[in-house]
SEDRENMI-745742 format. One line per field, with one value per residue (C-alpha): residue number from 1; x, y, z; chain. Coordinates in Angstrom, 1 decimal. Layout:
num: (NUM; ...) $
X: (X; ...) $
Y: (Y; ...) $
Z: (Z; ...) $
cadena: (A; ...) $
This chain:
num: (1; 2; 3; 4; 5; 6; 7; 8; 9; 10; 11; 12; 13; 14; 15; 16; 17; 18; 19; 20; 21; 22; 23; 24; 25; 26; 27; 28; 29; 30; 31; 32; 33; 34; 35; 36; 37; 38; 39; 40; 41; 42; 43; 44; 45; 46; 47; 48; 49; 50; 51; 52; 53; 54; 55; 56; 57; 58; 59; 60; 61; 62; 63; 64; 65; 66; 67; 68; 69; 70; 71; 72; 73; 74; 75; 76; 77; 78; 79; 80; 81; 82; 83; 84; 85; 86; 87; 88; 89; 90; 91; 92; 93; 94; 95; 96; 97; 98; 99; 100; 101; 102; 103; 104; 105; 106; 107; 108; 109; 110; 111; 112; 113; 114; 115; 116; 117; 118; 119; 120; 121; 122; 123; 124; 125; 126; 127; 128; 129; 130; 131; 132; 133; 134; 135; 136; 137; 138; 139; 140; 141; 142; 143; 144; 145; 146; 147; 148; 149; 150; 151; 152; 153; 154; 155; 156; 157; 158; 159; 160; 161; 162; 163; 164; 165; 166; 167; 168; 169; 170; 171; 172; 173; 174; 175; 176; 177; 178; 179; 180; 181; 182; 183; 184; 185; 186; 187; 188; 189; 190; 191; 192; 193; 194; 195; 196; 197; 198; 199; 200; 201; 202; 203; 204; 205; 206; 207; 208; 209; 210; 211; 212; 213; 214; 215; 216; 217; 218; 219; 220; 221; 222; 223; 224; 225; 226; 227; 228; 229; 230; 231; 232; 233; 234; 235; 236; 237; 238; 239; 240; 241; 242; 243; 244; 245; 246; 247; 248; 249; 250; 251; 252; 253; 254; 255; 256; 257; 258; 259; 260; 261; 262; 263; 264; 265; 266; 267; 268; 269; 270; 271; 272; 273; 274; 275; 276; 277; 278; 279; 280; 281; 282; 283; 284; 285; 286; 287; 288; 289; 290; 291; 292; 293; 294; 295; 296; 297; 298; 299; 300; 301; 302; 303; 304; 305; 306; 307; 308; 309; 310; 311; 312; 313; 314; 315; 316; 317; 318; 319; 320; 321; 322; 323; 324; 325; 326; 327; 328; 329; 330; 331; 332; 333; 334; 335; 336; 337; 338; 339; 340; 341; 342; 343; 344; 345) $
X: (-5.3; -7.7; -10.3; -8.8; -5.5; -7.5; -9.3; -6.4; -4.1; -7.3; -7.2; -3.6; -4.1; -6.3; -3.8; -1.3; -3.6; -3.8; 0.1; 2.1; 0.7; 0.8; 4.3; 5.6; 5.7; 8.6; 11.8; 10.3; 11.4; 9.1; 10.9; 8.1; 6.1; 9.2; 9.7; 5.8; 6.0; 9.1; 7.7; 4.6; 7.0; 8.4; 5.4; 4.0; 7.4; 7.5; 4.1; 1.5; -1.9; -5.5; -8.4; -11.4; -12.1; -14.1; -13.0; -15.1; -14.8; -17.0; -19.9; -19.7; -18.4; -16.8; -15.7; -12.7; -10.7; -6.8; -4.5; -0.8; 1.9; 5.7; 7.9; 11.4; 11.9; 9.0; 5.8; 2.3; -0.8; -4.2; -7.1; -10.6; -13.6; -16.5; -19.1; -18.2; -17.4; -15.3; -12.1; -9.1; -5.3; -3.0; 0.9; 3.0; 6.4; 7.7; 4.0; 1.0; -2.4; -5.2; -8.5; -11.2; -14.4; -16.3; -14.1; -13.3; -9.6; -6.7; -3.7; -0.4; 2.6; 6.2; 8.2; 11.9; 13.0; 12.4; 11.7; 8.2; 5.8; 7.0; 10.6; 10.4; 8.8; 10.4; 12.6; 11.7; 14.2; 14.9; 13.9; 10.2; 9.8; 9.6; 6.2; 4.7; 4.3; 4.1; 1.7; 1.4; -2.2; -4.1; -4.8; -8.1; -10.2; -10.5; -13.9; -12.2; -12.2; -8.5; -6.6; -4.5; -2.3; -2.9; -0.5; -1.1; 0.8; -0.3; 0.8; 2.2; 0.5; -2.3; -0.3; -0.6; -3.2; -2.6; -2.8; -4.0; -3.1; -4.5; -1.7; -2.8; -0.9; -0.3; 0.2; 1.5; -0.4; -2.3; -6.1; -7.4; -6.0; -7.5; -6.7; -7.5; -7.4; -5.0; -7.8; -8.4; -11.4; -11.4; -11.2; -11.0; -11.1; -9.9; -11.3; -10.6; -13.3; -11.6; -7.7; -5.8; -2.1; -1.3; 1.9; 1.3; -1.5; -1.8; -1.2; -4.9; -6.0; -3.8; -5.4; -7.7; -11.4; -12.5; -13.3; -11.1; -12.2; -13.0; -11.2; -8.4; -5.3; -3.0; 0.7; 2.7; 6.4; 8.6; 9.5; 12.9; 15.0; 15.0; 16.3; 18.4; 16.0; 12.9; 15.2; 16.5; 12.8; 11.1; 11.3; 9.8; 9.2; 7.8; 6.7; 4.8; 7.1; 8.7; 8.3; 11.0; 11.3; 12.1; 12.1; 11.5; 11.0; 9.4; 7.3; 5.6; 1.7; -0.3; -1.2; 1.1; 4.2; 5.7; 6.8; 4.9; 7.0; 6.3; 7.4; 7.0; 7.0; 7.1; 7.8; 8.7; 5.5; 2.9; 3.5; 2.1; 2.5; 2.7; 2.2; 3.3; 1.6; 2.1; -1.5; -1.3; -0.1; -2.4; -5.5; -7.8; -8.6; -6.7; -8.1; -7.9; -9.2; -9.6; -11.0; -11.3; -10.5; -11.6; -9.5; -7.0; -7.2; -6.1; -5.2; -4.7; -3.5; -2.4; 1.1; 3.3; 1.4; 1.2; -1.2; 0.2; -1.6; -0.7; -2.7; -1.8; -3.6; -3.0; -5.2; -6.3; -4.0; -1.1; -1.9; -2.7; 0.6; 2.6; 0.8; 1.5; 5.1; 5.7; 6.9; 9.0; 12.4; 12.7; 9.5; 11.0; 14.0; 12.2; 10.0; 13.2; 14.6; 11.8; 12.2; 15.7; 16.5; 19.8; 18.2; 15.8; 17.0) $
Y: (12.3; 14.4; 12.6; 13.1; 11.6; 9.0; 8.7; 9.1; 6.3; 3.9; 4.8; 4.4; 1.0; 0.0; 0.7; -1.2; -4.1; -4.5; -4.9; -4.2; -6.1; -9.0; -8.4; -8.5; -12.3; -12.9; -14.5; -17.8; -21.0; -23.2; -23.7; -24.0; -21.1; -19.1; -19.5; -18.9; -15.5; -14.6; -14.7; -12.6; -10.1; -9.8; -9.6; -6.9; -4.9; -5.1; -5.4; -2.8; -3.5; -2.3; -3.7; -3.6; -5.2; -5.6; -4.5; -6.5; -5.6; -5.0; -6.4; -3.6; -4.1; -1.2; -1.5; 0.0; 0.6; 0.6; 1.4; 0.7; 1.6; 1.0; 2.8; 3.6; 3.0; 5.2; 4.2; 5.7; 4.6; 5.6; 4.2; 5.1; 4.3; 3.3; 2.7; 4.8; 8.7; 8.7; 9.0; 8.5; 8.3; 9.3; 8.7; 10.2; 8.7; 11.1; 12.6; 11.0; 12.8; 11.5; 13.1; 12.9; 14.4; 13.8; 16.4; 18.3; 17.8; 17.1; 15.5; 15.9; 13.7; 14.0; 10.7; 11.2; 8.6; 7.8; 4.0; 2.6; 1.6; -1.8; -1.0; 0.3; -3.1; -5.2; -8.3; -11.7; -13.5; -16.8; -14.3; -14.2; -17.8; -17.2; -15.2; -16.5; -20.0; -20.2; -23.0; -23.7; -24.4; -26.0; -24.7; -23.2; -21.5; -17.6; -15.3; -14.5; -18.0; -18.6; -20.8; -19.6; -20.9; -20.2; -19.2; -19.1; -16.9; -18.1; -16.1; -18.1; -16.0; -13.5; -10.4; -10.2; -11.2; -13.8; -13.4; -15.8; -15.1; -16.4; -15.9; -16.4; -19.0; -17.1; -13.5; -14.4; -11.4; -11.6; -11.8; -11.9; -11.5; -12.3; -11.1; -13.0; -13.3; -15.8; -17.9; -17.9; -15.7; -13.8; -9.8; -8.6; -9.2; -7.8; -9.5; -9.1; -9.0; -8.0; -7.7; -7.2; -6.9; -4.7; -3.3; 0.3; 2.7; 6.3; 9.1; 10.2; 7.5; 8.5; 12.0; 12.6; 12.9; 14.7; 18.0; 19.8; 23.4; 24.6; 21.9; 22.3; 21.3; 20.1; 19.6; 17.3; 18.1; 15.1; 13.3; 13.8; 11.1; 10.5; 13.5; 13.5; 15.6; 13.4; 10.5; 12.1; 12.6; 9.4; 5.6; 2.7; -0.3; -3.8; -4.1; -7.3; -10.2; -9.9; -6.2; -3.8; -0.1; 0.1; 3.9; 7.0; 10.5; 13.8; 16.1; 19.2; 19.2; 22.0; 24.5; 23.1; 24.9; 21.9; 18.6; 15.5; 12.2; 9.4; 6.0; 2.8; -0.5; -3.8; -7.7; -7.5; -8.0; -6.4; -2.6; -0.1; 3.6; 5.5; 9.3; 11.6; 15.1; 17.8; 18.8; 22.5; 22.5; 19.5; 20.5; 18.8; 17.9; 14.9; 11.6; 8.6; 4.9; 2.7; 3.2; 1.0; 1.8; -0.9; -3.9; -1.6; -0.6; 2.6; 3.3; 6.7; 7.8; 11.0; 11.4; 14.0; 16.8; 14.7; 12.4; 9.1; 7.1; 3.7; 2.5; -0.6; -3.8; -6.0; -6.9; -4.3; -5.9; -5.2; -1.4; -0.9; -2.6; -0.5; 2.6; 2.0; 1.5; 4.9; 6.8; 10.1; 9.0; 9.7; 8.0; 5.2; 5.4; 5.1; 2.0; 0.4; 0.8; 0.0; -3.5; -3.9; -6.1; -4.4; -1.0; -1.8; -1.3) $
Z: (9.3; 7.0; 5.0; 1.4; 2.6; 3.5; 0.3; -1.9; 0.3; -0.6; -4.2; -4.6; -2.7; -5.5; -8.1; -6.2; -5.9; -9.5; -9.9; -7.3; -4.4; -6.9; -7.8; -4.3; -3.9; -6.1; -4.8; -2.5; -1.3; -3.7; -7.0; -9.2; -7.6; -7.5; -11.6; -12.0; -10.0; -11.5; -15.1; -13.6; -12.4; -15.8; -17.5; -15.3; -15.7; -19.4; -20.8; -21.8; -21.0; -20.3; -18.6; -16.2; -12.9; -9.9; -6.5; -3.7; 0.0; 3.0; 1.1; -1.9; -5.2; -7.4; -10.8; -12.3; -15.3; -15.7; -18.4; -18.0; -20.4; -20.3; -23.0; -23.1; -19.4; -18.3; -16.8; -17.4; -15.3; -15.1; -12.7; -12.9; -11.1; -13.2; -10.6; -7.7; -7.4; -10.3; -8.5; -10.4; -10.3; -13.1; -13.0; -15.3; -14.4; -11.6; -10.6; -9.3; -9.2; -7.3; -8.2; -5.2; -6.8; -3.5; -1.6; -4.8; -4.3; -6.4; -4.2; -6.3; -5.2; -6.6; -6.5; -5.5; -7.8; -11.4; -10.6; -11.7; -8.9; -9.6; -9.0; -5.4; -4.0; -1.0; -2.4; -0.8; 0.6; 3.2; 5.9; 5.3; 5.5; 9.3; 8.6; 5.3; 3.6; 0.0; -1.9; -5.4; -6.2; -9.0; -12.5; -13.1; -15.5; -15.6; -16.2; -19.3; -20.5; -20.1; -17.7; -14.6; -12.0; -8.3; -6.0; -1.8; 0.4; 3.9; 7.1; 10.0; 12.7; 13.3; 13.0; 9.1; 6.2; 3.5; -0.2; -3.2; -6.8; -10.1; -12.9; -16.3; -18.2; -21.8; -20.4; -16.9; -15.5; -12.1; -13.4; -9.6; -6.1; -2.8; 0.4; 3.5; 7.2; 8.9; 9.2; 5.5; 5.5; 2.3; 3.3; -0.3; -4.0; -7.4; -10.0; -13.7; -16.2; -19.1; -19.6; -22.9; -23.7; -26.5; -28.0; -27.4; -26.0; -27.0; -24.5; -24.9; -22.6; -19.7; -19.5; -16.7; -17.4; -14.1; -14.7; -11.7; -12.0; -8.7; -7.0; -4.3; -5.5; -2.7; -3.8; -1.4; -1.1; -2.1; 1.1; 2.8; 3.8; 7.7; 9.6; 12.9; 14.3; 14.1; 14.8; 17.8; 19.4; 18.5; 18.9; 18.0; 20.4; 20.8; 17.1; 16.0; 15.3; 12.0; 11.2; 11.1; 10.4; 6.6; 6.1; 8.0; 6.1; 6.6; 4.3; 4.9; 4.1; 2.7; 5.3; 7.8; 9.5; 10.8; 8.7; 9.3; 9.8; 7.8; 9.0; 7.1; 8.9; 7.0; 7.4; 3.8; 2.3; 4.5; 5.2; 7.7; 7.5; 10.5; 10.8; 13.3; 13.4; 16.0; 16.9; 17.0; 13.5; 12.4; 10.2; 12.5; 15.9; 17.9; 16.6; 18.7; 18.5; 15.6; 11.9; 8.8; 5.4; 3.0; 4.1; 5.9; 9.5; 11.1; 14.7; 16.3; 19.5; 21.3; 22.8; 23.7; 22.0; 19.0; 17.0; 15.9; 13.1; 11.9; 8.8; 6.9; 5.1; 8.3; 11.2; 13.8; 16.4; 14.4; 13.9; 17.3; 18.8; 16.0; 17.1; 20.9; 20.3; 18.7; 21.9; 22.5; 23.1; 26.7; 27.5; 25.6; 27.5; 31.0; 29.7; 28.6; 32.1; 34.1; 31.9; 32.7; 36.2; 36.3; 36.6; 39.5; 43.2) $
cadena: (A; A; A; A; A; A; A; A; A; A; A; A; A; A; A; A; A; A; A; A; A; A; A; A; A; A; A; A; A; A; A; A; A; A; A; A; A; A; A; A; A; A; A; A; A; A; A; A; A; A; A; A; A; A; A; A; A; A; A; A; A; A; A; A; A; A; A; A; A; A; A; A; A; A; A; A; A; A; A; A; A; A; A; A; A; A; A; A; A; A; A; A; A; A; A; A; A; A; A; A; A; A; A; A; A; A; A; A; A; A; A; A; A; A; A; A; A; A; A; A; A; A; A; A; A; A; A; A; A; A; A; A; A; A; A; A; A; A; A; A; A; A; A; A; A; A; A; A; A; A; A; A; A; A; A; A; A; A; A; A; A; A; A; A; A; A; A; A; A; A; A; A; A; A; A; A; A; A; A; A; A; A; A; A; A; A; A; A; A; A; A; A; A; A; A; A; A; A; A; A; A; A; A; A; A; A; A; A; A; A; A; A; A; A; A; A; A; A; A; A; A; A; A; A; A; A; A; A; A; A; A; A; A; A; A; A; A; A; A; A; A; A; A; A; A; A; A; A; A; A; A; A; A; A; A; A; A; A; A; A; A; A; A; A; A; A; A; A; A; A; A; A; A; A; A; A; A; A; A; A; A; A; A; A; A; A; A; A; A; A; A; A; A; A; A; A; A; A; A; A; A; A; A; A; A; A; A; A; A; A; A; A; A; A; A; A; A; A; A; A; A; A; A; A; A; A; A; A; A; A; A; A; A; A; A; A; A; A; A; A; A; A; A; A; A) $
């Protein structure tokens, strides 16, 4: 994957961390926690707010501002880095623009659905209890002087991370989120230092501040739902426990003659994106091995003339296992046959 695509994924992940990552823990077995999280879902979906928060990861701290408006069924959002490179994400319902000053690039992506970022999230059901345990924690005081209730989402194995959420008792908005390893080590934090709910926000606050003159504008085509050609060529094998293929799409990247396959593998909470690119058409040399993007891990390998890259906010072992399981269909069939005792002489 090119560096600007990594940067844009990282920037958009911060936007999700302030809202979407939190809202994904909705329908759970513990009744009290489920009621609390349901009220948080409603607040995130229906309130208009603005605030500033710290993003802490890898020993570094970055201050960001977010504005979010829900009006007449439409979502407007803007996320701006106040202490980093000035990168920002602006969303106007069906379009997301990711401004990356370091690479002098603006990545524009169209959404195929009018639903908001909060509307395309997985639904928690009883099947997730095999992989996560929900705990209702104590009531604590927040940095802003209010009080919040803590909810813990604890992984049952080492293939996924856990989450801790602080939910304000008055606004029901999440004022802090922690991402942690299965052993409880905190990997990433999002902590709001200010957060205000308001009745409205003017259009002006959603306009980008980046002076993008001379920037390269990269427009991504909307993803196309899984095609028979891609499905016929590739298979997924030996996924980590609880993970399933949740979507498969293709899109044509700027400057590439061939579409790139994009698979999403999820356990209902954690998601891993898998990109399959034809190397002759890719805008970079083949890459293999592990990389770290904030609290997310990426793993790339070269197979059958294609680069396969798995990227997700999961342990390194998980992305490596998922990437290793992406095989051309004929290789997958041979591997399956070798495991089948009936096929052996």
